[in-house]
C-alpha positions in Angstrom: -0.2 0.1 0.0 1.2 3.6 -0.6 -0.4 6.9 0.9 0.2 9.1 -2.7 3.4 11.6 -0.8 6.0 11.4 -3.6 9.7 11.0 -1.6 11.7 11.1 -4.5 11.4 12.0 -8.7 13.7 9.2 -10.5 14.9 8.9 -14.1 14.6 6.5 -16.7 17.5 5.0 -17.7 16.2 2.6 -20.5 13.0 0.6 -21.5 13.5 -2.6 -23.2 10.0 -4.1 -24.7 8.8 -7.5 -26.3 6.0 -6.0 -28.0 3.2 -4.9 -26.0 3.8 -8.4 -23.9 5.9 -7.2 -21.5 8.6 -4.6 -20.6 11.4 -3.9 -18.5 12.2 -0.2 -16.8 16.1 0.4 -15.5 15.4 3.6 -13.2 17.9 5.9 -11.4 16.5 7.1 -8.0 19.5 7.3 -4.9 16.5 7.7 -2.7 14.5 5.1 -3.4 17.2 2.8 -3.5 18.1 3.0 -0.1 17.3 0.1 1.8 15.1 -1.5 -1.0 15.7 -5.3 -1.0 15.0 -7.5 -4.0 11.0 -8.2 -4.3 10.3 -5.0 -2.7 7.0 -2.7 -4.0 7.8 0.8 -5.5 5.2 3.3 -7.5 6.5 4.6 -10.5 4.0 7.1 -11.7 1.7 5.4 -9.4 1.9 2.2 -10.9 2.8 -0.2 -8.2 5.7 -2.3 -9.3 8.6 -4.9 -8.6 11.7 -4.5 -7.8 13.6 -7.3 -10.0 17.3 -6.0 -10.0 19.1 -3.4 -7.4 22.6 -2.1 -9.0 23.8 0.6 -6.5 21.2 3.5 -7.2 19.8 2.2 -10.1 17.0 -0.6 -10.0 14.9 -2.6 -12.7 11.3 -3.6 -12.7 9.5 -5.8 -15.3 6.1 -4.6 -16.6 3.6 -6.8 -17.7 1.3 -6.4 -20.8 -1.9 -5.4 -18.9 0.1 -2.7 -17.0 1.4 -1.6 -20.6 -2.0 -1.1 -21.5 -3.8 0.3 -18.6 -1.1 2.6 -17.9 1.3 5.2 -19.2 4.3 3.0 -18.4 4.8 1.8 -22.2 5.2 5.2 -23.2 8.4 6.1 -21.2 11.4 6.6 -22.5 15.1 7.2 -20.9 15.5 10.6 -19.6 12.0 10.6 -18.7 11.4 11.6 -15.0 9.1 9.7 -12.8 7.4 10.0 -9.6 8.6 7.5 -6.9 7.2 6.1 -3.3 8.1 3.3 -1.5 5.3 1.0 -0.3 4.3 2.5 3.3 5.4 0.0 6.4 3.1 -1.4 8.7 2.6 1.8 11.3 3.6 4.1 9.0 2.2 7.7 8.8 -0.7 7.3 6.1 -0.3 11.4 5.0 -2.1 11.1 1.8 -5.2 8.5 1.4 -5.0 4.4 0.7 -2.9 4.2 -3.1 -2.9 0.8 -4.3 -0.6 1.4 -6.8 -3.6 -0.4 -9.4 -3.9 2.5 -12.1 -7.7 2.1 -13.4 -7.1 4.4 -16.6 -5.7 7.7 -18.0 -6.6 10.7 -18.1 -5.4 14.0 -20.1 -4.6 17.4 -18.8 -6.9 19.7 -20.6 -6.2 23.1 -19.1 -3.5 24.6 -16.4 -3.8 27.7 -14.6 -1.6 29.8 -12.3 -3.6 31.9 -9.6 -0.7 33.3 -7.7 2.1 31.0 -6.4 -0.3 27.6 -6.9 -2.2 26.3 -9.7 -5.3 24.8 -10.6 -5.4 21.5 -13.7 -8.3 20.1 -15.3 -8.3 16.5 -16.5 -10.2 14.8 -18.7 -11.2 11.5 -17.3 -12.6 8.1 -19.0 -16.4 8.1 -18.6 -16.5 4.5 -17.4 -13.9 6.5 -14.5 -15.8 9.8 -14.0 -18.5 8.1 -11.2 -16.2 7.3 -8.8 -14.6 11.1 -8.8 -16.5 13.1 -6.3 -16.0 16.8 -5.5 -13.4 16.8 -2.3 -12.8 13.6 -2.4 -9.3 11.9 -3.6 -7.5 10.9 -6.4 -3.9 9.6 -7.5 -2.5 11.3 -10.3 0.8 9.8 -11.2 0.6 8.5 -7.7 0.5 12.2 -6.3 -2.8 12.2 -3.6 -5.0 14.7 -4.1 -8.2 16.5 -3.1 -10.7 16.8 -6.2 -11.6 20.3 -6.0 -14.4 20.2 -9.0 -16.1 18.1 -11.2 -18.0 17.8 -14.3 -22.0 17.4 -14.1 -23.2 13.4 -14.4 -25.0 14.2 -17.6 -21.6 15.3 -19.7 -20.6 13.2 -22.3 -16.7 13.9 -21.9 -16.4 14.1 -18.3 -13.7 16.1 -16.4 -12.1 17.0 -13.0 -10.2 19.6 -11.3 -7.2 19.9 -8.5 -5.4 22.9 -7.2 -1.3 22.1 -6.9 0.4 23.8 -4.3 4.5 25.0 -4.5 5.4 21.9 -3.2 3.4 19.5 -5.0 4.4 21.8 -8.3 8.4 21.4 -7.4 8.4 17.8 -5.9 6.6 15.6 -8.5 6.8 15.6 -12.1 2.9 17.5 -12.5 4.7 21.1 -12.2 6.0 20.0 -16.0 3.0 18.6 -17.2 1.4 20.7 -20.3 -1.6 20.6 -21.8 -2.2 17.2 -23.7 0.0 15.3 -21.1 -1.2 11.9 -20.6 -1.4 10.7 -16.6 -2.3 7.4 -14.7 -5.1 7.5 -12.8 -6.3 5.7 -9.5 -9.7 6.2 -7.7 -10.5 5.7 -4.5 -10.9 2.2 -4.2 -14.0 2.8 -1.6 -16.0 4.3 -4.6 -15.2 1.1 -6.6 -15.8 -1.4 -3.3 -19.2 0.6 -2.5 -20.4 0.0 -6.1 -19.6 -3.6 -6.3 -21.5 -4.7 -2.7 -24.5 -2.4 -4.1 -24.5 -4.6 -7.5 -25.1 -7.3 -5.0 -27.3 -6.2 -2.6 -30.4 -7.0 -4.8 -29.5 -10.5 -6.0 -27.2 -12.3 -3.0 -28.9 -13.8 0.2 -28.4 -12.0 3.5 -25.4 -13.3 5.6 -26.1 -16.5 7.5 -29.1 -17.3 4.8 -28.9 -20.6 2.8 -25.9 -21.7 5.4 -26.3 -25.5 5.7 -27.8 -26.9 9.0 
């Protein structure tokens, strides 16, 4: 589990792809590799990946085809910066919100506006994800835990949402450098997804205890 509080920006050293089936990405990240063991979990732009090789301040991760399809990891190229977060230890401080590292889809930056020392960003969102995004709710954008400040109406065919970025977020994450048209990984609040799934069964499944063998 992660919290959406970015610890470091690393950069991509190489990307080796096996078509659309898989890829191996090698990254440089001095802070992230400290104490990192093989098999450790790392969120790379919000995607939970496993360290498969560690060499000093560099590490590698393997990416399966499903992840390449669902996220922007497959678009990475040498020199690109990425947001990095190690998994939170048991008993650790939850500063952001519960982030699983399971990307739900890709959004597109539609607008950004400077408002004093902070900025307003509007993202287009896939229609199938819009229902999980609520004003004042939480969302992870490229692994960054943010609060939703505005959402489109439910009937809009091209849904969007907005977030505000403070100077620290602009300076210490990759979101500060995103331009209009940039694609980002989105993970919606897991509670919303589980709630919808439970409600889908509520009118069909027997109540707890019913149907048990006696």
